[in-house]
C-alpha positions as a printed Julia matrix, in Angstrom:
305×3 Matrix{Float64}:
 100.15   85.46   97.1
 102.98   87.25   95.29
 102.86   84.54   92.62
  99.09   85.05   92.25
  99.58   88.81   91.82
 102.25   88.15   89.2
 100.0    85.76   87.28
  97.16   88.28   87.35
  99.52   91.03   86.2
  98.67   93.11   89.28
 101.92   93.06   91.26
 103.23   96.31   89.71
  99.83   97.93   90.3
  99.91   97.12   94.04
 103.59   98.06   94.43
 103.01  101.41   92.65
  99.98  102.09   94.85
 102.01  101.5    98.02
 104.81  103.7    96.68
 102.28  106.52   96.36
 101.08  106.0    99.93
 104.44  105.44  101.67
 106.85  107.1    99.27
 109.17  104.08   99.41
 109.34  100.39   98.59
 107.49   98.13  101.02
 108.32   94.65  102.28
 106.75   91.71  100.41
 104.61   90.92  103.49
 103.13   94.44  103.44
 102.41   94.12   99.7
 100.61   90.81  100.26
  98.58   92.0   103.25
  97.54   95.24  101.55
  96.54   93.44   98.36
  94.35   91.1   100.43
  92.47   94.03  101.94
  92.01   95.69   98.56
  90.82   92.41   97.03
  88.06   92.18   99.66
  87.22   95.87   99.2
  86.88   95.5    95.44
  84.19   92.9    96.07
  82.33   95.55   98.12
  82.71   93.48  101.3
  83.4    96.67  103.25
  82.82   95.41  106.81
  84.87   92.29  106.21
  87.75   94.33  104.76
  87.73   96.72  107.74
  87.77   93.78  110.15
  90.73   92.28  108.3
  92.52   95.64  108.31
  92.06   96.03  112.1
  93.59   92.59  112.69
  96.54   93.4   110.44
  97.13   96.76  112.18
  96.98   95.15  115.65
  99.66   92.67  114.57
 101.77   95.4   112.89
 101.34   93.64  109.56
 100.58   96.87  107.72
 101.84  100.36  108.59
  99.45  103.0   109.96
  99.74  105.27  106.9
  98.54  102.43  104.68
  95.8   101.62  107.17
  94.43  105.18  107.19
  94.65  105.39  103.41
  92.67  102.16  103.0
  89.97  103.37  105.42
  89.62  106.61  103.42
  89.35  104.53  100.23
  86.71  102.25  101.8
  84.59  105.16  103.07
  84.78  106.88   99.7
  83.9   103.62   97.91
  80.74  103.44  100.04
  79.93  106.99   98.92
  80.43  108.43  102.42
  82.66  111.35  101.53
  82.04  113.15  104.86
  83.37  110.19  106.9
  86.26  109.74  104.46
  87.24  113.38  104.99
  87.04  112.96  108.79
  89.44  110.01  108.62
  91.72  112.05  106.37
  91.71  114.98  108.84
  92.43  112.58  111.74
  95.31  111.16  109.72
  96.82  114.66  109.41
  96.22  115.49  113.09
  98.16  112.37  114.08
 101.13  113.57  112.07
 100.89  111.25  109.1
 101.89  112.63  105.74
  99.31  113.18  103.0
  99.82  111.05   99.93
  98.81  111.09   96.29
  96.67  107.95   96.59
  94.32  109.46   99.18
  93.99  112.73   97.27
  93.22  110.8    94.09
  90.49  108.89   95.93
  88.78  112.21   96.77
  89.3   113.54   93.22
  87.73  110.38   91.76
  84.66  110.51   94.01
  84.09  114.22   93.3
  84.35  113.59   89.56
  81.91  110.67   89.77
  79.42  112.88   91.62
  79.81  115.7    89.09
  81.52  118.08   91.52
  84.42  118.72   89.14
  85.22  122.17   90.57
  85.83  120.59   93.99
  87.98  117.93   92.29
  90.02  120.69   90.68
  90.33  122.48   94.04
  91.62  119.24   95.57
  94.23  118.99   92.82
  95.44  122.5    93.71
  95.47  121.63   97.43
  97.38  118.46   96.62
 100.09  120.28   94.67
 100.33  123.1    97.26
 100.96  120.36   99.87
 103.93  119.17   97.83
 102.17  115.99   96.7
 102.53  115.16   93.01
  99.45  113.99   91.12
  99.95  110.86   89.03
  98.31  109.49   85.89
  95.15  108.24   87.62
  94.58  111.66   89.24
  94.49  113.33   85.84
  92.5   110.5    84.24
  89.75  111.04   86.85
  89.7   114.79   86.14
  89.65  114.32   82.35
  86.78  111.83   82.57
  84.85  114.0    85.03
  85.14  117.18   82.99
  84.24  115.27   79.82
  81.13  113.64   81.32
  79.77  116.89   82.72
  80.23  119.13   79.68
  83.54  120.9    80.39
  85.27  119.93   77.15
  87.92  122.68   77.27
  88.96  121.6    80.78
  89.21  117.97   79.7
  91.48  118.97   76.84
  93.51  121.21   79.13
  94.3   118.37   81.54
  95.16  116.04   78.65
  97.71  118.63   77.52
  99.04  119.0    81.08
  99.54  115.23   81.31
 101.44  115.02   78.03
 103.58  118.04   79.0
 104.48  116.35   82.3
 105.44  113.12   80.55
 102.36  111.24   81.74
 100.05  109.28   79.47
  96.23  109.46   79.63
  94.45  106.14   79.77
  92.69  105.16   76.57
  89.29  105.22   78.31
  89.83  108.73   79.74
  91.1   110.04   76.4
  88.12  108.49   74.6
  85.67  110.08   77.05
  87.3   113.44   76.42
  87.19  113.04   72.61
  83.58  111.84   72.73
  82.55  114.98   74.63
  84.17  117.4    72.18
  81.68  119.28   69.99
  83.42  122.43   68.7
  85.53  121.88   65.57
  88.45  123.85   67.05
  88.44  121.46   70.01
  88.29  118.44   67.68
  91.46  119.77   66.02
  93.01  120.32   69.45
  92.11  116.75   70.51
  93.66  115.4    67.31
  96.88  117.35   67.99
  97.01  115.9    71.52
  96.5   112.43   70.05
  99.45  112.92   67.67
 101.73  114.07   70.51
 100.56  111.21   72.74
 101.14  108.57   70.04
 104.69  109.92   69.62
 105.2   109.22   73.34
 103.78  105.7    73.26
 100.01  106.15   73.63
  98.03  103.4    71.87
  94.6   104.58   70.66
  91.79  102.14   69.92
  88.99  102.11   67.33
  86.77  104.22   69.62
  89.39  106.99   69.71
  89.32  107.25   65.93
  85.56  106.78   65.72
  84.89  109.77   68.01
  87.42  111.96   66.19
  86.06  111.03   62.75
  82.54  111.85   63.92
  83.78  115.17   65.31
  85.48  116.18   62.07
  82.44  115.2    59.99
  80.11  117.19   62.23
  82.53  120.09   61.77
  82.39  119.64   57.97
  86.06  118.64   57.71
  85.63  115.53   55.54
  89.27  115.5    54.4
  90.56  115.2    57.97
  87.97  112.48   58.71
  89.16  110.47   55.69
  92.78  110.97   56.75
  91.95  109.41   60.13
  90.1   106.55   58.41
  93.24  105.64   56.48
  95.37  106.11   59.59
  93.18  103.44   61.21
  93.79  101.18   58.22
  97.54  101.8    58.46
  97.46  100.82   62.13
  95.67   97.57   61.26
  92.49   98.66   63.05
  89.13   97.67   61.63
  86.78  100.64   61.2
  83.42   99.54   62.55
  79.84  100.41   61.73
  79.9   103.85   63.39
  82.96  104.95   61.41
  81.41  103.89   58.09
  78.05  105.42   58.98
  79.67  108.76   59.89
  81.79  108.78   56.73
  79.01  107.83   54.31
  76.41  110.19   55.78
  79.01  112.99   55.95
  80.1   112.5    52.35
  76.48  112.49   51.16
  75.69  115.64   53.14
  78.52  117.57   51.48
  77.53  116.37   48.0
  80.15  113.64   47.52
  77.61  110.87   46.95
  79.84  108.78   44.67
  82.54  108.7    47.35
  79.84  107.79   49.88
  78.78  104.81   47.76
  82.42  103.76   47.44
  82.62  103.39   51.24
  79.28  101.55   51.26
  80.85   98.94   48.96
  83.91   98.67   51.22
  81.62   98.32   54.22
  79.6    95.49   52.65
  82.76   93.77   51.44
  83.87   93.61   55.07
  80.51   92.07   56.03
  79.37   95.14   58.01
  75.64   95.61   57.47
  74.53   99.14   56.52
  71.35  100.48   58.12
  68.47  102.66   56.93
  70.3   105.91   57.85
  73.08  105.1    55.4
  70.71  104.17   52.57
  68.53  107.24   53.26
  71.56  109.52   53.06
  72.6   108.03   49.7
  69.06  108.16   48.26
  68.59  111.82   49.29
  72.02  112.74   47.91
  71.24  111.17   44.52
  67.81  112.85   44.5
  69.4   116.2    45.3
  71.53  116.07   42.13
  68.57  114.82   40.06
  69.9   111.27   39.62
  66.61  109.35   39.95
  68.08  106.18   38.4
  70.72  105.72   41.12
  68.3   106.88   43.84
  65.87  104.12   42.77
  68.7   101.58   42.56
  69.86  102.29   46.11
  66.24  102.24   47.33
  65.68   98.81   45.77
  68.9    97.55   47.32
  67.74   98.79   50.72
  64.39   97.0    50.34
  66.07   93.77   49.23
  68.32   93.52   52.29
  65.62   94.25   54.87
């Protein structure tokens, strides 16, 4: 089983999870048994996983703290937050220590349900109890605040993570950047990205796509173009959305020739432009009274449809 976990690249994940529950390294047998229960849980075979857990507990093959933590996780996974909290309270009454894994389970569920204020309260309770949040705790909060319109809070927790030496996941960071609408917050997100990259964060094409869109919507074309060339430098391929945002943005601010330049680059890379891109170019040429080029672009649009 250890070999299987190694091949799947999940051994460190399971060991780290148990460290957060127990606060110490566990025996290989405990790692194997716990990973078995989680594997069944991930397949949403809740009853089967609970039956397996009971058998393991009866045979002292997993420790009670792990057992309680898994039950909380299972209840929360089913969406039964009330029962999960009852198990958590029972865990405390029996003298078991709280752990960062269980708190993060509650934070995740609250964020998924949109109750981000309760998730934030749980983070405070967690830290007041002397339990340190870890990267996944903050990733849940960042994603939750981003999805439910609290862009400043999402940015705030990204900054907290970086300050504490933690790294946001790419998916959480992208959710946060995607949610940002105010130009000052786009600049703030870009600053966080720069700091995170310096510490080893690896953005993807979606990270840049969302930021480029944000800068264009905030009328900062120069910063959008800077990010485009940063993508190129990092050997990333700007996709359709990046080109669409750039071309439409350039046309809107009167830089139609630059817009057409990126249309040519786009086509050279075999990325098909759509009607929005052609419409933006046609309107931009018409706005400056250049009927010849407006007609040329229109004819090109018709020919490729």
